[in-house]
N, C-alpha and C positions, 0 to 999 in steps of 0.2 A: 585618834587616827587609826584607820584600819588599812595599812599599806600591805598590799600583796606583793611578795617578793617575785623577782623575775625568774627564779629558778623553778622550773616545772618538776613535778614528781617524776622519779625514775619510772620508765615504762618498760613493759615486757611485750607489748604489741603496738605497732604503729596505728592500727585500726581503732585502738582504745583511747588515743590521745585527744582530749577536748580542745582542738586547735582554735575553735571559734570563741572560746572564753579564756584567753591567756592571762587576763588581768593586768596587762601592760601594753605599752606601745613602743614603737621605734622613736629615737630621740630627735629625728630631723624635723619634727613638728610637735604641736601640743593639742591636747584634747580637753574639752569641757563637757561635763555631764550635768544636764539640767532636769529638774522635775518637769514632767510633761504638762502638769496642770498649773503650777505656780510660776514656772520659768526660773525658779531659784537654782543657782549652780550648787550642786551637792557633791561634785567630784571633779578632779582634775588630774592630768598626767602630763609629764614633760616639764621643760624649763619655762613655766608660764611667765615668770617675772621678766625673763630675757626676751620672749617673743611678744608679750602683750604689755609689759611694763605697768601692770596694775594688779591689785589683789582681785581674786575672782570668787572664791568660796563664800557663799552666803549672799552674793549679789545677784541681780537679775541678768540673765544672758542677753537680754535686749540692750542693757546698758553697755555691755562689752562690744556687741556687734554694731551698734548704732542704728538709727531709724531705717536707713535704706535696706541694709541686709536683714534686719529683724523682720521687715514686712514679708520676706520670702520664707521665713522659718516655718510658717504654717503649711508650706508645700511638702515639708519633710515627712516621709512615710516609712513604714517598715518594709524592708526588702528592696529599697531603691535609694540610691544616693542622689541628693539634691544639691546642686551647686548654687551657693548663695551669692558669690561674687568675690571681689578683691577688697582688701583693706590694707592700710599702711601700718606696719609694726616698727618697733625700734631697730630691728635688723634689716628692714626692707619690706617690700610688698608681700602679702600673704594671700593665697587662695583659701577660701572658706567654704566648707561643705558641711552638710548636716544629714542626719537620718534618725529614725526612731528605733529604739531598742526596748521593747516592753513598755513600761510606764515612763521611760526617760527619753529626752531628746539629746542626742550626742552631736556636738559641733567640733570640727577638726580644722586646724590651721596649718597650712603647709607652705613653705617658702616657694616663691614663683619668680618669673622673669621681672626684670626692672621695668620693662615696658610691656604694655598689653599687646598681645598678638593681634595683628591686623586680620580681621575676620575674612574679608574677601580673598586675599592672597592665600590664606590658610585653606579655605574651602576649595579654591582652584587647585592647590597642590594635592589635596585629598582626592578630588575628582580625577586628576591626572593619574594618580596611583590606581584608582579603581578601573580606569580605562586600560591600564597595563594588565590588570587581572583579566579583563574581558578578552584581551588579545591572546592570552595563553591558550594553547591548543589541547592541553590535557591537564589532569590533576597534578601529575608529576611536575610538569613545567610551571603550572600555577604556583605550587608550593615553593619552588626554587625562586621564582620571581618575587613571591611574597617575602621570603627571607631577605632578599636584597633590598626591597623597599623599606622594610621595617628597620634594617640596620642603618640605612641612609637617614631615616627619620629620627632614630633614637641615638645613633652614634656608639652603640655597644660593639665590643670586639667580636662577639659571636652571636648570631641570631639563628635559631633552629625552628623549623616547623615540625612539630612532634605529633604524630598520629597515634591514637589508641587503637589497638587491635581487638579482636573478639574476646580474647582471654584477658583483657585489660592491661596486657603488656603494651609497650610503645616502641615506635621506630621513628627515627629521624628521616623525613622524606624531603626536606628542603633545608639548605643551610647557606649562610653567607658569613665569611670570616675575614678579619683583618689579617694583614701580612704577619706571619709568625705565630698565629693562633692555631691550636690543634683543632682537628675536625672530628665530628661524630656522625658525619653523613652515612646513612644506611645502618647505623649502629642500633641495636635493640636494647631496651631498658626493661627490666622485670616489672611486673605489676606492683610489687611491694615498694618500689621507689616512690609511687604516688598513692598513698592509702585511700580507702573508700571515702572517708570523710573529707579528705582534701579534694577529691574529684567532685564531691557534692558541693563544696564551697566554691570551686571554680565555676560551677553552673550559676551560682547566685551572684558572686562578686567576680566579674569577668576580668579584672586587672589587679595585679599585685606588684609592688615595687619594694626592693630592699636596697637602698642606696649604699649601705656599708655593712657587710656581713660581720664585722667586728664590733657592731654597736652594743651598747649596754642597755638592756630593756629598762624603760621607765614605768614603774608601777602606778596604778590608779590610786590616788589618795582621796579618802573620804571618811567622814564620820559614820557613814552607813556601810553595810556589807555589800560591796559591788563586785565580789569575786566571781559571780556568775553572770556578769553583764555580757550580753551577746554582742560581739564585735564583728559579726559576719560581714557587715557592709562597710567596715572601716577601711580607710586608705592608709592608716598608720599602724594597724594591728601588728603586734609583735608575733613573729612566726615561731614555729616549733624549734627548740634547740637542736633536735635531731636533724631537722632540715638545714639549719645553719651549719652544723658540722658536716653534713652531706655536701653543701656548696664549698666549704673550705677544703674538703677532701678532693674536690674537682679542681681546686686552684682558682675559684671564682671569688672576686672581691665585691661585686655588686650584681644584682639580677633584677629582671622584670619579666612578667609573664602576662599574656593576654589570651583569654579563652576563645576557642573556635567552637561555637555551638551551632549544630545543624539539626533542624527539626526538633528542638528541645533536648537533644542528646549531645553530650560532650564528645565532639569528634576529635579534638586535639588541642594543642597549645602553641602559641608563639612564645618560645623561651629565649630570653636575652641574657647574655653573660658578659661581664666586663672584668678584666684582671685587677683593676683598682676601683676604689669607691667612685660611684657615679650616680647622680640624681637627675631625674627628668621631671619637668614641671607638669602640673595638672593638664594644661592645654595639650601637651604632647601625648600624655596618657589617654585623654579622651579622644584625641585624633586616632591613636593606635587602636583604641577599642572600636571606634567607628569603622576603621579599615578592617579589623578582624571580623566585624559583622558583614562587611561587603565581601570579604574573602570566603566566609561560610556560605554566602549565597552563590558565589561562583563555583565553589566546590560542589554544592548540591546540583547546580545546573550541569556541570560537566560530568558528574557521576550519573545523573539521569540520562544525559546524552550518550554516555558509554553503554548504559544498560539498554537504551533504545536501539542503538546500533547492534548490540549483541543479539537482541531479540529479532531484529530484521534479518541478521545473518542466519540465525537458527531457522527462521521461517523459510528463508530461501533454500536452505539445505534440506529442510523437511520436504519441500516440493520435489527436489531431486530424488529423495528416497522413495516417496510415494509413487513417483512416475514409474518405478520398476515393479510396482505391484499392479500389473495389468489384469484384465478380466480373465485371462487364461492361466494365470499363475496361481499355484497353490502356495500356502504359507511357507512350506519347506523350500520350494523353488525360490521364493522371494528372498529368504534369508541367505541362501547360497549366492544369489546374484547381487544382493545389496549389502553384504557384510562390510566392504570397505566404506561405503557411504554412511552406514549406520555408525561405524566407529568414528569417521570423520565428523559426523554431526555433533558429537559431544567432545571432540578433541581427545578421544580415548585411544590408548595404545592397543586395546584388543576388545573384541565383542564376542559374546556367546549367547546362543538361544537353546534352551532345553525344553523339549515337549515330550513327556513320557520317555520312551527309549531313544527318541531321536535327539541328536546333538550336533550343533554347528558351532565351530569356533573360527575366528578370524583374527589375525594379528598376534600380538604378544599376550598369551593367556597361560594359566597353569595347565598341567596335564589334564587330559579329559576326565580321569577319575576324580581329580581334585575339583574340576569344574562342576561335576555332578554333586559333590559334597557341598560346594558353595551354593548351588541351586537349591538344594534341600534346606540349607541353613536359612536362606532368605525367602523361601517360597511363601510362607505364611505372613511374615512382616510386610513383604513387598506387595501382598494382595490388598492391604489396607491403605498404604501410602508408599511412595518410593523409599527404598532402603538406600541410605546415603552415608558414606563414611570415607574419610581420607586416610584412615589407619585401621584396616580390617583386623590386623594382628593384635591390636590393643584391646579389642572387644571380643575377639574369638581366638583362643589360644592356638587352635589347629592351623590358623592362617599364617603362623610364623614360618611354616615350611615353604610357603610360596609367596612371601611378601615381596620378593623382587619383581614378580610378574603382576601381582594383584594387591598392592597396598591400598589403592583407591578403588571403590566399588560403588556403582549406582545400579540398583536392581529394581525391576518392575515386573509384576506378574500380570499376564494377560488372561482374561477370563474366557478362555476357549474351553471346548468340551474336556479336553485334557489340558490342565493349566500350562501355559507357556511362560517360562521365566526368561526375560531378557536381561542381560548383564553387560554393563560397560566396565572395562578394567583400565586403571591407570597404574603404570609400573612404579616401583619405589623410586622416589626422587630424593637422593641424599642431599638434604639442604644444609648448606654451610651458613649458620647464623653468626653474624659478627656482633658480639655484645660489647657494651661499654663497661667492661669489667666482668668478673665472675658473677653470673646471675643467681646462682643457687645459694643465696645468703640466708634464706629463711629456714635455718636448721633449728631443731628443737632446743630450747634453752632449759637450763636448770630452773626449778621453781624459784621465783623471785629475782632471777638474773635480769640485768639491765640490757635493754635493746640498744645497740649502737649501729649507726649507718655504716655501710661498706666504705672502705677506704681506697679501693683501687678502681680506676676507670680506664685502665689500659685495655686496648683492643684484645678481646678474648673470643676465639672462634669455637663453635660447637657443631659437630656433625649430628644432624637429626636423621635417624633411620626409621624405616617402617612407615613412612608417610608418603603421600602423593599430593600433587597440586589439588587445591580444593575445587569442588563442584560449585559453580555459581547457582544462584536461585533461578536465573533464566534457563540454565542447562537442565535443572531438575524439572522445571515447567515443561521444557521441550521434550524430555523423556516421557513424561506423563501424557503430553499431547500426542506425540507420535504413536504411542501405543494405542491411544483412543482412536486416532484416525485410521491406523492400520486395522484395528478391530472393526471399525465402522465400514471401511472399504471392503474388508473381507466378508463381513456380514451382508453388505449390499450385493456383492457378487454371488454369494450363496443364495440370497433371496431371489435373484434373477434366475439362477439355475433351477431352483425349486419351482419357480413360477412356470418355467418351460415344461418341466417333467412331472410336476405333482400339483397341478392347479387345483384339483379337488381337495387334496390334503391342505393346501394353502388356505382355501376358503374355510375349511374346518378350523384350521389354526386361527384364522382371523376371527372366527366366531367365538372361539375360546378366549381369545384376547379381549374381545368385546365384553364377554361375560366377566372376565377378570376386572376390566375397567369399571363395569357396572357395580361389581361387588366392592371395589375400592371406593367408588363414589358413594355407595350406600353406607359403607363403614364411616367414611368421612362425614357424610350427611348426618349419621346418627351421633357421631362424636360432637359435631357442631350443635345438634339439637340438645344433647345432654348439657353441653356448656351453656347454651342459651337458657335452658330450664333452671340450672343452678343460678345463673346470673339474674333471672327474673325473680327467683325465690329470695336472693340477697337483696334485690331492689325493694321487694315487698316488705321484707323484714326491716329494712332501713326506714321505710315510710312509717311503719308502726312503732319503731323504737322510740322510747321516751327519753332515753339517755343520749346526750349529744356525743359522748365518747363512743358508745355502742354504735350509734348511727355513723359516725366518722369511720370506725373500724370496718363496718359493713360496706361502706362506699369504697374504701381502699381495697377490700377483698374483691369487690365487683370489678374495679379497674384492672387489677392484676389478672382476674379471670378473663376479662376481655382481651388483655395483652396475650395471654396464652392462646386464646382462640385465634388471634391474628397470626401469631407465629406458626401455629399448626396449619392454618389455611395457606399461608405463603409457601410453606414447605411442600404441601400437597400439590400446589399449582406449578412449582418450579420444574423445569425440564430435566435438570440433572439430578441424579440420585446420590452420587458420591461426592462430587466437587461442584461448588457454586461460585459465581462471581459475587463476592461479598458486597461490592458497591451496588450492584443491581438489586441484590436481596434487600439491602438496607433501604434503598430508594423506594421500592415497592411496599415494603413493610411500613415505612413512614407515611406513604400515601394513604394506606388503609387506616392507620392510626388517626391521621388528620381529619378523616371523614367524620369521626365522632367527637371532634373538638371544635371550639369556637373558630369561625372562619378567619378571625384575626391571626390565629397561630399559623395558618397556612401562608399568609402574607408575610409574616415575620421570620419564617423558616429559611435558613441559608444552608445549602449542602455543598461540600467540597470533598468528593469521594474519589479516591484513587482505586482503579480496578485491582483487586487482590483475589487470586484463586485460593479457596480454602475448603477443607472438608465440611460436608453438610452438617455433621453433628456439632462442630465448632460454630458454624454459622448460626445454628438454632440457639446455642447458648449465648452468643454475642447479641442475637436478636432480643433475647429475654433481658439481658443487661441494658440494652438500649431503651427498651420500652420502660423499664423501671426508672432510668435516668430522665427520660422525657416526662414521665408522670411526676417525678419529683420537681422538675423545673416548672411544670404547669402549676403545681400546687404551691411551691414556696418562692419562686424567683420574683414574681410580680404580684403576689397576693391573689392569685387566681386569674388575673387579667392577662391578655396576650402581651407578649413582648419578644424582643429579639432573641432568637435561639439559633445557634450555629452548630452543625454536626459535621465533623471532619474525619476522614479516614486516610491514614498515611501508611506507607511501608518503609521501614528502615532495615535494610538487609533482610534477615529472616524473621523480622518482628513487625507486627502491625500495631498501630495506635488508633484507637477510636476516641475522639475528643468531643464532648458535649459541653458547650459553654453558653452562658447567658450574660446579660448586662444588668441583672437585677440586684436583689438585696444581699447576695452572698449566701453563705451557709446559714440557714435558718433552723435546721433540725439537727442539733448536735447529738441526738440520742443514737447511740451505737448498739442498742440492744433490741430494736424493733424487728418485726418480721422482714420488712424490706431490706434492712441492712444484713440480716442473717442470710437471706436468700441471695443477695448480691455476693456476699463473701463466699458462699458455697459454690456459686457458679464460677466466680473468678478463680477459686482454687482448682476447680475442675479444668479450667482453661490453662492452668499453670502460669497465670499471669498476675498482674497487679493492678490496683485501682487507687489512683491518687487524686486528691482534691487540692486545687490551687486557687489563690485569689486572682480573679480576672480583672480586678481594678477598673470598674466595679464588676460585681457579679461573681459567679462561681464557674470554675473550669475543671471538669472531671475527665481524667485521662485513663482509659483502659488500655493496658499494654499486655500483649500475649504473643507467644511464638506462632508463626504460620504453620510450621511443621516441626518434627523432631530435629533437635540440633545435631550437627555433624560431630562425629567422635574422632 
């Protein structure tokens, strides 16, 4: 026997703990590990004799399950839990689930209710709970309603809706408690309380139950080495001893958690605590998981509604601002007259505009000398993209002197003859954060020292200085848009004046512009001709090549050259030079690509594109990534034949996600050293993003994640 003990090695970093391979389970159920080919049981964990009343090692798992449950065993896959059904054990009825882990099939038995839950009343209750979600008017009200519903469903003393923040710390945004139970409502928890690998596991396995924190782990027993058996999908998986001690320090006797996943991102958790041991059956867990999925959809809907309303409000305020920029107003007069509206547009405490020696300030701003220093500091960065920060003093030491007036800054440079720097200021907001215990526990340890969970969760307040309320993505968009509209309106006014006074000069200017357009078209024409010549040369070489490998390589080179040509042509034809609508860019790019592909691909293509404003250079790089992924799908997904292809563009806060998925053969080209892979890696690194491949069951799902703009500091 190779029994792995329940005691995990001492750790010096939570992020290093292999929590998915604990080598043991919780004792409220039993586990059988069977060979995936022969169905022979090669490992077991828990009190098998008491739960199943028969020896298992060496026998077939089909004999243990019986014919009815064994028929469903073939449905078990990696990454997904399969419910086989119920069976009677010596101690009472058991829920039986299964999943695959590498070459093994893992079957788990968990005590359940004496009587089967009636399906229709249970579904009606879940539907009623979902309806209560829909009636909530805001995300805050929704989370508080969800906490009450989950506590009613599970019977735990405390249920919290826990939301992850941008820095991976968390805050309790909804809570329901029994009488006499302490509250953590609005309390913050540091990111280190839930390590990275734990957050990743919450994405894969969306529910976890610990009926008794004082349990003794039961190791997996086998004549084989099963120490590295992946239990990511397990419902009985033994949890980290550090987490167990963490719960004990909180005074928790039993816990359960359900993931809230929005757009493939872990938005938060439903965290349930009970003062004494408490178990909930699989039917309740599955119902809670279904409700958590419904909750995530409602969160998305309400967040999108709030974003839409904010954008409408900003557009309305933009109209008020632009109305003051009449035909007879100079830019200087406009700033003087519209300072209050410009500040109100972005909910700023102050506004300033600097153009050469001219300076206008309105509201709460630093001294004029300091305003000029700030303008010089942001002039170049703000000419490329909006300069956005919620803590100017943290990234620029000189700003410490005026942090009270200007902790938050949003700056944009307008491309006038003399650059005009527009700056919105937000005053320092001394934020009082209420933490569930002292958050600064990640202090350096001595080499080899053992990591221990924090022991105090008493309310601990911290005053955060030098920061201002964050700028929303919609506000940053509005600042960019108002500057563009102001510049366009000003230029239109100037053009009308020039038309009245200098008609001859205007005609000459138009002639020069025509020449410039002609030259640009000529350059574009020559670039396209050059690309076509090279493409024709590659096509000719491919025809004459005798080696199939050489011919295939030349064909691949020709496809990529065609993709580069398409990206170049779409960029040249786009109206915007600096900012483009990525959804429109992708749509037109794909239209061009499909013209050179089998017509069947056009019929199988599905687009779901959210409008996202992005810098042109990023759009071009994303276009290159997209063309490469489409070429790969065309080549590998269906063996060259047309098939279903879905392209989706999403926005999550300040991040975009481009998803290319098919329903084909899955990943067919594991080679990570080819030219295409190296090219994709280089472009993704340039985008400061990531490229992930997932099983689409069936097919392949490739996700490109990249920031829309520089992160706030």
